[in-house]
C-alpha positions in Angstrom: 0.0 0.0 0.0 2.5 2.6 -1.3 2.3 5.7 -3.5 1.2 3.7 -6.6 -1.9 2.5 -4.8 -2.7 5.9 -3.4 -2.3 7.5 -6.9 -4.5 4.8 -8.5 -7.2 5.2 -5.9 -7.3 8.9 -6.4 -7.4 8.6 -10.2 -10.0 5.9 -10.1 -12.3 8.0 -7.9 -11.9 10.9 -10.2 -12.7 8.8 -13.3 -15.9 7.3 -11.8 -17.1 10.4 -10.0 -17.0 8.8 -6.6 -15.6 10.6 -3.6 -13.5 7.7 -2.5 -12.0 4.5 -4.0 -10.3 1.8 -1.9 -8.2 -0.8 -3.6 -8.8 -4.4 -2.5 -7.7 -7.9 -3.4 -10.8 -8.7 -5.4 -14.3 -7.5 -6.1 -16.0 -10.2 -4.0 -14.0 -9.2 -0.9 -14.8 -5.6 -1.8 -18.6 -6.1 -1.9 -18.5 -8.2 1.3 -16.6 -5.4 3.1 -18.9 -2.8 1.7 -21.8 -4.6 3.4 -19.9 -4.9 6.6 -18.8 -1.2 6.5 -22.5 -0.3 5.9 -23.6 -2.2 9.0 -25.4 -5.2 7.5 -26.8 -7.2 10.4 -27.0 -11.1 10.6 -30.2 -12.4 9.0 -31.0 -9.2 7.1 -32.0 -9.7 3.5 -30.4 -8.2 0.4 -32.2 -8.5 -2.9 -30.0 -9.3 -5.9 -30.6 -10.3 -9.5 -30.3 -14.0 -10.2 -28.5 -13.3 -13.4 -25.1 -12.6 -11.7 -22.1 -14.5 -10.6 -22.6 -16.4 -7.4 -20.0 -14.1 -5.9 -22.7 -11.4 -5.5 -24.7 -13.8 -3.3 -21.5 -15.0 -1.5 -20.6 -11.4 -0.5 -24.0 -11.0 1.2 -23.7 -14.4 2.9 -20.3 -13.8 4.3 -21.2 -10.4 5.5 -23.9 -12.1 7.6 -26.9 -11.3 5.4 -29.3 -13.4 3.3 -29.2 -13.1 -0.5 -32.6 -13.0 -2.1 -32.4 -13.5 -5.9 -35.1 -12.2 -8.1 -36.1 -12.2 -11.8 -34.1 -10.8 -14.7 -35.5 -8.1 -16.9 -35.5 -7.9 -20.8 -32.1 -6.0 -20.6 -30.6 -9.0 -18.7 -30.4 -6.8 -15.5 -32.5 -6.9 -12.3 -36.3 -6.6 -12.9 -37.6 -3.7 -10.8 -41.1 -5.2 -10.5 -39.6 -8.4 -9.0 -37.7 -6.3 -6.4 -41.0 -5.0 -5.2 -42.5 -8.4 -4.7 -39.4 -9.7 -2.8 -39.4 -6.9 -0.1 -40.2 -8.2 3.4 -39.8 -6.8 6.9 -36.3 -8.4 6.9 -35.1 -6.6 3.8 -32.2 -4.2 4.4 -30.9 -3.5 0.9 -31.0 -3.8 -2.8 -27.9 -4.8 -4.7 -28.3 -4.5 -8.5 -25.6 -6.0 -10.7 -24.5 -3.6 -13.4 -24.0 -6.5 -15.8 -22.1 -6.8 -19.1 -21.0 -3.1 -18.9 -24.6 -1.7 -18.6 -26.0 0.2 -15.7 -29.5 -0.6 -14.4 -32.4 1.9 -14.4 -31.1 3.4 -11.2 -33.8 6.1 -11.0 -36.4 3.4 -10.6 -34.3 1.4 -8.1 -33.3 4.4 -6.0 -37.0 5.6 -5.9 -38.1 2.1 -4.8 -35.4 2.0 -2.1 -36.4 5.4 -0.8 -40.1 4.4 -0.7 -39.3 1.4 1.4 -36.4 2.9 3.4 -33.9 0.5 1.9 -30.2 0.9 1.2 -28.6 0.4 -2.1 -25.2 -1.2 -2.9 -24.0 -2.0 -6.4 -22.1 -4.9 -7.8 -20.5 -2.9 -10.6 -17.7 -5.4 -11.2 -18.4 -5.4 -14.9 -19.3 -1.8 -15.4 -16.4 0.6 -14.9 -17.2 3.6 -17.1 -20.8 2.7 -17.7 -23.3 5.4 -17.0 -27.0 5.9 -16.5 -28.3 9.4 -17.1 -24.7 10.7 -17.0 -23.9 9.2 -13.6 -21.3 6.5 -13.3 -21.9 2.9 -12.3 -20.9 2.4 -8.7 -21.8 5.9 -7.5 -25.5 5.6 -6.9 -25.7 3.7 -3.6 -23.8 3.6 -0.3 -20.9 1.6 -1.8 -20.0 -0.5 -4.9 -17.4 -3.0 -6.0 -15.3 -2.9 -9.2 -13.4 -5.9 -10.5 -10.0 -5.9 -12.1 -9.9 -9.6 -12.9 -7.8 -10.0 -16.1 -11.0 -10.6 -18.2 -12.5 -7.3 -17.3 -12.3 -4.2 -19.5 -9.7 -2.8 -17.1 -7.9 -5.9 -15.9 -4.8 -6.4 -13.9 -2.2 -9.3 -13.9 -4.1 -11.4 -11.4 -6.8 -10.7 -8.8 -7.8 -7.2 -8.0 -10.7 -4.9 -7.1 -11.9 -1.7 -5.6 -14.7 -0.3 -3.5 -16.3 3.0 -4.4 -18.2 5.1 -1.9 -19.2 8.7 -1.2 -19.5 8.2 2.5 -16.5 9.1 4.7 -17.6 6.7 7.5 -17.7 3.7 5.1 -14.4 4.8 3.5 -12.7 4.9 6.9 -14.0 1.5 7.9 -13.0 0.0 4.5 -9.4 1.0 5.1 -9.4 -1.0 8.3 -11.3 -4.0 7.0 -9.0 -4.6 4.0 -5.9 -4.7 6.3 -6.6 -7.0 9.2 -8.5 -4.2 11.1 -5.3 -2.3 11.6 -5.4 1.5 12.0 -2.6 4.0 10.9 -0.7 3.3 14.1 -0.7 -0.5 13.6 -3.2 -1.2 16.3 -5.9 -3.7 15.5 -9.3 -2.1 16.2 -11.7 -4.5 14.5 -11.8 -7.9 12.8 -10.6 -7.5 9.2 -9.4 -9.3 6.1 -6.2 -9.6 4.2 -7.5 -7.9 1.1 -5.1 -5.3 -0.1 -4.6 -4.4 -3.8 -0.9 -5.0 -4.5 1.1 -1.9 -5.2 2.5 -3.4 -8.5 -1.1 -4.2 -9.7 -2.1 -0.7 -8.8 0.7 0.8 -10.9 -0.2 -1.5 -13.8 -3.9 -0.5 -13.5 -3.2 3.2 -13.2 -1.1 3.1 -16.4 -4.0 1.4 -18.3 -6.5 3.8 -16.9 -5.0 6.6 -18.9 -6.1 4.9 -22.1 -9.3 3.5 -20.8 -11.7 5.9 -22.6 -10.2 4.7 -26.0 -10.7 1.1 -25.0 -14.4 1.8 -24.3 -14.7 3.6 -27.6 -13.4 0.5 -29.5 -15.7 -1.9 -27.7 -18.7 0.3 -28.5 -17.5 0.3 -32.2 -17.5 -3.5 -32.1 -21.0 -3.6 -30.7 -22.1 -1.2 -33.4 -20.8 -3.5 -36.1 -22.5 -6.5 -34.5 -25.7 -4.5 -34.5 -25.2 -3.5 -38.2 -24.6 -7.1 -39.2 -27.1 -9.0 -37.0 -29.8 -6.4 -36.2 -32.2 -7.9 -38.7 -31.5 -11.5 -37.8 -34.9 -12.5 -36.2 -33.4 -15.6 -34.5 -31.2 -13.5 -32.2 -31.9 -10.7 -29.7 -29.0 -8.3 -29.4 -28.0 -5.9 -26.6 -29.1 -2.3 -27.1 -26.9 -0.7 -29.7 -24.6 2.1 -28.5 -26.4 5.4 -28.3 -29.8 3.7 -29.0 -31.0 4.7 -25.5 -30.1 8.3 -24.4 -30.1 7.4 -20.7 -27.6 4.6 -21.1 -23.9 4.6 -21.9 -22.7 1.0 -22.1 -19.1 -0.1 -22.2 -19.8 -3.7 -23.5 -17.8 -5.7 -21.0 -19.5 -8.6 -22.7 -21.7 -9.0 -25.8 -24.4 -11.3 -24.5 -27.2 -12.2 -27.0 -30.3 -14.4 -26.8 -30.3 -17.1 -29.5 -32.8 -19.6 -30.8 -31.3 -23.1 -30.9 -28.5 -21.8 -28.6 -26.7 -25.0 -28.1 -26.7 -26.0 -31.8 -25.5 -22.4 -32.7 -22.7 -22.7 -30.1 -21.6 -26.0 -31.5 -21.7 -24.7 -35.1 -19.7 -21.6 -34.2 -17.1 -23.9 -32.5 -16.8 -25.9 -35.7 -16.1 -22.7 -37.5 -13.4 -21.8 -34.9 -15.5 -19.1 -33.2 -15.3 -19.2 -29.5 -18.4 -18.3 -27.4 -19.2 -18.4 -23.7 -22.2 -19.0 -21.5 -21.9 -16.9 -18.3 -21.8 -18.6 -14.9 -21.6 -22.1 -16.4 -25.1 -21.7 -17.6 -26.7 -21.4 -14.2 -28.4 -18.5 -12.5 -27.8 -17.9 -8.8 -31.2 -19.3 -7.7 -30.5 -22.6 -9.6 -27.7 -23.4 -7.2 -30.1 -25.4 -4.9 -27.3 -26.8 -2.8 -26.8 -23.3 -1.4 -30.3 -23.3 -0.1 -32.1 -21.2 -2.7 -35.8 -22.1 -3.2 -37.0 -19.2 -5.4 -39.1 -20.0 -8.5 -38.0 -17.7 -11.3 -39.4 -18.9 -14.5 -38.4 -15.9 -16.6 -34.8 -16.3 -15.7 -35.0 -20.1 -16.1 -36.2 -19.6 -19.7 -33.6 -16.8 -20.4 -30.7 -19.1 -19.4 -31.6 -21.5 -22.2 -31.0 -18.8 -24.7 -28.0 -16.7 -23.5 -24.7 -16.8 -25.4 -21.8 -14.4 -25.4 -20.1 -13.6 -28.7 -16.4 -12.5 -29.0 -15.9 -9.0 -27.5 -12.3 -8.0 -26.7 -9.5 -5.7 -27.8 -7.9 -8.3 -30.1 -10.9 -8.8 -32.4 -10.8 -7.0 -35.7 -13.7 -5.7 -37.8 -12.9 -8.6 -40.2 -13.3 -11.0 -37.3 -16.7 -9.5 -36.3 -17.9 -9.8 -39.9 -16.8 -13.5 -39.9 -18.7 -14.2 -36.7 -21.8 -12.5 -38.2 -21.4 -14.5 -41.4 -21.3 -17.7 -39.5 -24.4 -16.9 -37.5 -26.3 -15.9 -40.7 -25.1 -19.1 -42.3 -26.3 -21.2 -39.4 -29.8 -19.9 -39.4 -29.9 -19.9 -43.2 -29.4 -23.6 -43.1 
């Protein structure tokens, strides 16, 4: 935790519009510590979207809370109507996942939270630079996590993450929680974790952050080309095109489509040497029954039979995108 980390935290906060940024070992730890710093009590419920990595639920669990997964909306983000039906007297917070580089309708979520006197935390692991109505992902609620896992748009050499917050009290507690509960004198004042962002990783990330806007611009260009080539293919549903919705600025961490005959399409693309991916191993959070989830979420169940991620990275060329699109058109033409 030397000067490189301090510099990166300052620059990251400035980029996101948050007052504070705290570097941590990974986003899962970061979200867990955010809940702890915010005072989540044992048994209190946190509503999450079932279309997220199990890490979101794990962060709630290990902070002492109870994760409550709800349905996924048409944009693959948390369904606001499902949040309403999941609120109980035990509900403490809502934790939307800003998935695939897109930020949820935070106006609706913040209004719902205010109406029911709930707190909001964000899993913004995939959304650094994404905005809703001009406001950055990770700056709406009490705190949010960002991931720097190598597969993220801003990735480090191994594990890494950050917590964003505008609250000084949460910020101060996060500094303790990430370093064994030690204060600036070295005295241990609370139970903490060993979850520091390595100084070398911080320097590497800070170097990349300078070029990050250009990286986002390129990913949006790739998404535009996919839209141009596949927008009229009735067998697939694409993410919203860049600039298609004035209130959203998406960074396209992933390019996740819905596809008819998903498995057959995936196999066909593999035969044409096109790699694809199904997030979370093809399971939504509520489908991990061994963790104790009992929710019935038919919309999300159906969605997970259609989801497929197409290549989206900084190595792919326009020629590559056109080849992927040609393969998809060929498959459905057959």
